[in-house]
C-alpha angles and dihedrals in degrees: 000000000000120000112267125212118240119190113202123198121196138158137085092082127054120252138161104270102198099052090043088053088052089053090053090046090056090065111100125208093023132114100209122209113185122200125184127208138279090031090041093067094055094043092051090048087052092054107275091136098049096094097035117119089199140004125224113201115201093149138108104196130166098056134109116187116196139145094358095308139097126222121192139197137182123245122263119276089244092054092048091050093048093051092046090048090052092057092041089060088060094255123135147213145210121219120202131203113302093027083088088072096046125119099010090182094054105077093188090063090068092046091053093048097042098238148021141236109217125210090188142013113295143170103242120182088343095308128111109237133188120228113282129255136238136192125187129217097012115174108216143139119252110219121207111227104180141036095235136143090255093056096040113134094015123125117246088255132011133183121252138183108194147115115283128201131218091207141144112279124184091216095170090061101051141063105246113227109165136012131194119239092228137105109258095205131130095253088062096054143049126237116256092209091053088052092052088051091054098262102118121190093013128137099168117132090009110120095183113173118238114277143208120282097215113129100170134033146148132227140168119254112191105306093338139068133243130198122197120203118184091199121102116080095135152322096317089061097036091055097041106115092217092054088050091050091048093051091048091049093046093052090049091050097051094044 
């Protein structure tokens, strides 16, 4: 098999660089190019994605957090055109973890990914939604839902320690792949808006409705395919052999 070109985008959210690099190094048959925001946005707009066989989104661009508030902005027109052109060519992408929160002011981003993590109240698909929830270092079992190329070689259940999201998921639009054996209810999560305001790990006065337990899914985007994997908060997830198998399978699938 010829070597394929993987373009990785990160930035906009902190992560542990060295163990994440080890995760990328575990991918066989890929030439990895890693771009970091804010430079990544301009480079993609200038053509950096044109030769990529697949994109890996591990980024959360479009946000500025300061003084207990969050400001957002949309991507440049050139970046939007480049991402759309990638999928129009029949090429695909994998989105990891906090990519679900990226580009809050680009509605099509959520539609491409199949969901959205919200840092504040928002009207989404005509429905008023509270800010989303997060919970770090959750011990749970991931449950495989489908016999699919992305889940090939995985056990029916496998143990995880990772961050989970109580976020908006467009479950009717995706192919479900993996669920978390965990109760996705407000008492098990913390409010993202409270965290922005400086009240970390707080779920008071936050009556979020129960959410969906999907943590991995696939969906078409234009002529290409996208796989979203919620795994990936830190070194425990990066080093998990099942997560590494999932990522390798997902990249094969979307290519």
